[in-house]
Structures are given as structure tokens and as C-alpha cells.
N, C-alpha and C positions, 0 to 999 in steps of 0.2 A: 230512667235512662243511666247505661254503666258505663262511663267512658274511663277508657285505659292508656295509660301515654307512653308511646313506649319511643319517642323522640322522633326526631325528624329524618333518623339515619336508617338506612335499612340493611339492616346484616343479613348476612345470609351463609347458610351453613354446607357444610363439608358438600353434601346434593343438586348446592345450587338453591333450592329454597330459599325464602326469605322470611325473617321470624311473621314478619305480619301475614303473608300466608298464611301460618298455622290459626290465625285466629280469625280466617278466613271459613275453616273449615271447623270451627269451635272450639279449639284447645291455647292454652299461653304458652307455645313455645316447647322447649325441653322438660320441662316441668309436666308438660301432659292435662296441664289444667282445664278441664272442661268449662265452660260458660257457668253451668248449673253448679259443680265441683266448686269452684268461688266464689257465686253467690253467699252459699251455704259454710265457708270458710268466712265472710265476709263478716253474715248471721252469728256466727260463733263467735267469732271476736267481739260481734257487739255485743253479747251477753254473758261474754267470757268472767270465769271465775277465778276472782283472784286468790290464789293459796295462801296461810297464814304464816309471815315473814318472822325463820324462827331463827337468823342471822344475820347482825349486820355487814360480820364482814366473812370471807371464803378465806380459808391457805390451803393451795390443790401442793403438795410435796408430786412432784410429777418422776415414778423412776424409769428417767428415759433406757429401752435398751430390757427391758423386760425382767422385774424380778423375779428368779425360781423358788416360787413359793414352796418346791420341796426342802430347800434349804433352809426357808424360813419361819413361815406362818400358818404352812401345810406338811407339817415331816413325814413319813409312811416310815417308822421303825422295822412293821415287820415285812419290809417290802422285800425282796430279789437285794442281793446289793448292788447292783447294775444299776438300780431303782432309787434306791435311799441313801446313797451318798454316803457320805462321812461323818455327818454330824448326828448328835443326839438332844433329845426333846427334855429339857427343863418343863417345871413347874412353874407357874404365873400365880400371880397374885387370886386368879381367880379362878375355884376348883375347878377339876374336867376338863380347865383349857392347857394345853402344851406345846410353844415354840423353840425355833433353835436356842441351843446352848450360847451361842454366839452375845442373842440378845437379850442377857439378864436388865437391864436399866428396863425396855420393855416390856418386860414380863412382869417385874413390879409394879406394873401402872395399865397393866391389863384392863381393872375395875375401870380404868377411866377411857374406855375405849372397844368400841364395835370391829368383830372381824368378819369381815365375808369372806369365807376360802370357795365362792362357786360363781367368780369373774368367769366370762365366758364369750367369744364369738369366734368367728369364723375366717380372721384375715392373720398371713404371718409376716404380712412386710413390716417393714419396719413403718415406714413413712405411709403409709397407709391405715393403719392402727392406729399409729399415735395422731393422725386428724380425726381418727374418726374415737377416739377415750378423749380426746379435748373439744371436740364439739357437740356428742353427741350423732352425728350422721352422717352415715356412709358417705365417701363419696372417691373424690381418686387421690393418688399419694399427694398429690399438689395444692392438694388443702379446697376443695371449693364452697367450703360451708363456715361460719365466722369459729372460733374459739369460742367457750365459754367465755372466756373470762371479757373477751369481747363485747359477745352479748349482751354483758352485766354492765358494762362500760355503755354502752348504748344506750340501754335499760333505764341503768340508775344517775347517769352523765353525772358532771363535774361538780359537787357538793362542796368541793373547799378549795384551797387551793394548792394541793399534793393534785395527781393521778389518779384515777379511780382501777384502774389495772398497770401491776407491776409484776414484772418479770424478777427473777433474781437467778445467777447472776444475767441473763438472758430467755428467751425465747429456746425450749427443746431444738434439735439438731442431728440429722445425719448429714446429709450430703447438701441440702438445704432446711435455711429454716422452718420449721412447724407449729402450728398452734397459731397461725395470726388472722387478722381478724376479713378478710378475703372481700366479701362484695358490701362492706357496711365501710371500707372505707377507712383513711389512715388515723382520721382523728380518735378512733378507736382499738389503736394497733396498742401492745403493753410500753409504760415504759419500761427502759431497760436500766435495772441498775447495776451491772456491774458486778464485780465479786469483790464480797464487803471483806476477804480477809487477805485482802491486798495491800500492802505494807504504806500507809498513808492515803488510805482508799478516800477519795472523791468521788462523788456521782457528776460526772461527765453532763456539762448541758443546769449545771445548777452552779459552778466552783469555774472563774475563769482562772486557768493558771498562772498563763502569763499573759502579756500587755501584747494588744494587739498597733502590728507596726504601723505605719501611715497608709502604705503599701496594700498591706492587706483591710484596710479599712474600705480603700475606696472600692480593692476585689469585691469583696462583700458587698458595701452599695450597687455597684455592675449586677453583681449576680439577683440581688433583691428587684432595681428593674428591670433585667429581662426575664423573671417570674413573676412579676404586677403584668409585663405586658403581654406573656403569653397566657396569665390567667384572662384577659380582657377577651382574648380570642377565643377564649376553649371555652366558654360560660356554660354553663352546666354538671362540665365534667368534676365527679365528689374529689377525688383525690386535688386536685387544683383552687375546687371553693375551699377544701379547708385549709388550707397555704394560711389564711388571715387568719382563722382562729390556733394554729398552729405558732403563729410568731405570739400572737394574744398569752397562750398560753406560756411558754417559755418565757415571756420574760414576766411574768406573775411568778412561775416558780422561779427564777431568779432570786427575785424582788422578796421572796418570801421567806421572813424566819422561818413558819409553820415547814414547808419544804426543807428546808438546810436543817431542821430540827429532825425530822424523821429520818433520815437518811446516814444522821453525826451517830454513826456506831459505837464512836469513841466515846461517848459520854457514858458507856456503863461501864462498869466497875471491870477490873482486871477478874476480881472472881466469879462474876458471875461465865463475862466472853470466854473464861477456861472450862467453866462446866459445857457450859454448847461444843465447846471444842476447838480449837483453834485450826478447825479447817475449812475452805470455802464452805464445801452441806452445813456444821454446824453456825459457821458466823450469816450464814442466808438465814436459818431458823430463827436466828437471834433479831435478824434487821425483818426479817416478816413480822415477829410479835408488834419490833418498835411502828412498823406501817397498817398494825390496826389498829394501836394507841392511836395513831395519827389520823384514823378515817379513812384510811383504805380500801375499799371498798374486798376488792379482789386481787390474791396476790399468789402468782407459781413461783415454785421453787424449784428451779429445775436438776432434779439432782441427775444424770447420765452416768454411762457408764458399767450399765446393769448384763450388755449383751456377749455373755460366758459360753463365746463355741471352744473355745479350750481352756485346761488351764483352771476350770472354775473355781476349786475350791482354795486357790492358790491364794485367788484374787478375792473372796468371801471373806476369808482368812480377816483381809485386811477391811475389805468394806463395809461387811456389817458390822463389828463393832463401832465406826463412823458412824453407821445409822443408824443405829440404837442410842448412840448420846445424846446425838444434834434432836431426834427427833421425840426423844422423851423429854426431855430438855425443852424443848419449844413446849410442850402438852402440861408440864408440872408448872410452867412458868405462867403459861396463860390463864390454868387453874388458880395456882397461886395470887393474881392479880385480879382476880375475879371476870376475866374475860375470855373463858372459855364457853358460858350459858351464851355470849350471843355468837361467837365463832365457832364457824364449823369447821374443822381444819379434815382433807380426806387426802390421801393415800392408794397411788398403784403407779402402774406404768401403761406398759401399750399390749401385754398379752404375758402369760410365765414361758417356765422352763418345759420344754419334752422330756419328759419319764426319763426317757433311759440314759443314763452320760455313756457318751458316745467316746469312739477311739480317740480323741484332741483330749480326754478330761475334762470337757467341757457338755451343757445342754443347749439344747437349740432351740430357735422359734415355737411357742407355741401356743398359739389366741385360744382352745375350749376350757383352758385352765389356768386360774389365775388367784390371788388373796389380794384384798382390798381393805385398808384400814378405812376408819369416820370416827371421829372422835367430838363433842360441843357443840352449841346450839337446838339442845331439845334430842337429841343421839340417845338411847338405852345404853350405857357402856356393860362389858365386862358380860357380854354376850357372841359366840358363833351362830353367822347364817348363813345356810347353806351348809354344801360337801363335798367331793371328790371323791372318784371310786378307790382302791383300794392303794393303787399303783400312782393317784395322783393326775391319771390324766384326759376327764372328764369330770364333768358337772353333773351330779348326780341329785341333788336336789339343792330347790333353789337358784337356777340361773341366772346371774344379772348379768346384764347386758350391757355396753358405752350406753345406750340410752337412755335406760333406766339410771344410772349412776347421772348420766346432765337433768336427765328432769328430778333428781330430788334435792341437786345442788339451788337448779333455779328455784324451786315452789319452797329451799330452805329462804331462801332472797325474797321470797314473794311476788314474782315472777309467772306468771303463766306460761309453761312450755308447750303453752300451744298456740302462745300468741303470734301474729304475724308480721312479720318487719318484710322490706322491702329492696330489690336489691334499685342502682340508681337510676336507669330505667323504668322504673315503678312496677316490676315484677312482685306478687304478696309470696313470701315466704315461710310457712310456719319454722319457727326456732326451733323444734322437732318436731319431725312425722312421725314417731315411735314413740317407745318406753313409757313408764309405769313410775311411779314412787314406789320407792324401795320402804314399805309400811312396816316392813320388821327392825327398822332400826329405830321406831318410835313408838314400838310397843310397850 
């Protein structure tokens, strides 16, 4: 007999139907899974094939807003002026691959990188596309599915006294925070590292900057008592159930020399910090390398500001060199320290930019085409995968979808992308319901 515990509360949808009513007709609520489907999924999960683990760590460089592929890694010098923009292509360390003239450092290390020119999907809305890109599953703008990093944290757990999932400086956001843990609950949210380029950088929660007054201590005790009392009343609630774990982990981290050392970017030499660039992005890349060395499994570097609807070239004149310096330094530093062999570096945004430069000298949101970068952990470098049409508007060769990217990242960490995870009320959900490995990365 198959028992499915949906809890004691009968939640109702907007049409007045209770969730348990769906079970009576053989489906599981809004997921639309029949009982036969569920049994098939359970059977598949029991005999799941675990992919070979190629990476110990993943660094995701997330370009929030949408990098213009026309002006970075997929220039169209033969297109009309209103499409090709103002930048010229330059040769790279790989014969036949050219990229933007404002990326000379990346040009020198293209023999360590695989370039995908055929990222493609069908959504041009920031929040919706970002949650899609960060989870591999399409849902609403509010994040119905957990981000890749949150799933990784849930699947791998805490293996040391540092968090498995870190966001630098924080999770991506536009009008609200994106790429969160969704139904997996608070214990698998990212640890927000803050801005490592800030003067006197210290990670909040790891260092107490001022002594607490007696009054503050009493207030904290009262708050703890109130939360403890609430937890007793709401047993079974995932967010409340994780409170004790949060408290325990926070205490361990505050006392942990490993955590303090991992985030202590001032231990790096002045020369190396300068090489990465004294910017938030540059120092975020350097901190990500330190976290990899310390055993963090998944790090997101949130580098936003690519939403150039107007004056795109004026902005890119400053932004592309900053990006060039930080990312090239990260890849080279990982390589020189022997860390690139088991660290997967992925770089992408939620979409590309439109082919035509608009009346405001900008480019608009564009889901059908984008460029992505991968390096390390078995990725075969020095190659271009996929292609766009002569105007850079559509992927015409090997389209790569958000689910494919997520599938590849999960597989690199040895996590079966079709494994079942569960919502707090016990509903089974596949990590990914679509997608396939980007085999060409490992050809």
C-alpha cells in the first residue's frame, strides 16, 4: 500500500477544491501526477543512475540583467551597424575564436574555457527568467522551485563548519530576492557573504563588531523564548523546525577558525588582490576561490548591472574591462593552484540582449539567444558550442536550455538530476523535469 501523508490540514485552491480531493480522482494536487506516474517515479528513483562526480565545487558567476552577447562573446562584425554595435572582434589563444576587444584577458585564456553561443529560452521577464536560469525549472516570477545551489546544499549537506552554499555579495535581485530555496526551507538558503571589497570587510554573523548591552542581551533572550514557544505550537513546520539547526550552525561558525579563515580575504597579498581588481566583482571572484579551498560546495557570485536598455556602450566601456579582469584572474588562479581540475566554473545571465540597438542606444531583453561560459572539472576547453544566426537573434545550432545547464551542473557534482525531492507536505518533485547533459562540453 502507498501512503502519502499530506498533513492534517485541508488546504483549498481558489476554486474551492481541497487538495485531498485531487487524491480522490487519482492526482497529486497542482503537480498533476497520477498514482501510476508516482509509482513509476518512485521505481525510477530506486534504481537511479548516479552520474560520475567530476567536480567537488561549483562557482556560478551570475550576470544579472543579461549580458549582451553581441558585444562580448558573439560579435557580428558583418551585420548592419544597428546590430553589430561599436566593438571590434579580436583573436584569442584559440585559432578561429574571436571575442570583444574589451576582453583581452579572457582572449588570452580562451584555451581554458568552453564557450556556448546558443543559450536559448522563451522568456524575457527578469524575475521569471532568473528563477528559471537559477533552478533549471520554469515557474512563476516568485520562485516556485529551489535554486541549483539550494538543491546542492540539500543533497550534499554540511560537510564542515562552513556553509555548503554561499552567495557573494548576496542572492540576485531586481524588485525582490531571487534564486532562493523555495519549498526546501530555510536551512538550505545561501549564506550571504556581503561585499568583500568593502573597507574593513567582515562577514556579518561571523564577527561581533560591538559588545551587547545588558538590555540587548535580555531582548535576545526574550526573542529566543518566544520563538521556542512558537516552535512547540507549530511542530512540523519546516521553517520553524530548522530554527535549532540554524542556531547550532551559527554557533559553530562563530567559533570556527575554518569559517573565519575562509572569509578572511585580507590574508591575500596586495598584489593578488590588485590583479583581481579592487572592485566588488573582482574581490568576489577572489573570495570565491578562497571558499573553494575551504570546501564550500556551491558559490554564486552575483554580478548584476547588465540590463542596458539605454547607453549600452557607455556602460560596457567600464563594465566589460572589470568583468574581463575578475573572471580571467579567477580561472587562472584556480588553474595555477591545481583547483580547476575539480572546480566547475559557469558564467551566464538570465538571457541575452536584442539584436537591434534601440532609439536609446541600448539593447532590450532577449531570451532566444545568449552566450555562456564553462571551465574546469572535465570541461574540454578551447571550443565553441552552438551558434546563432548572422544577426545574433536566434540559436540555429545546438540550442542550450536552462534545464540543460542545470542538468550539467548537477551531474558534475554527482547528483542525479531526475532524483525526487519532497515538499514539506510530502509531495514528491523531481529536481529537474526536463533537460539533458551538455555532452559537447566533455567531448
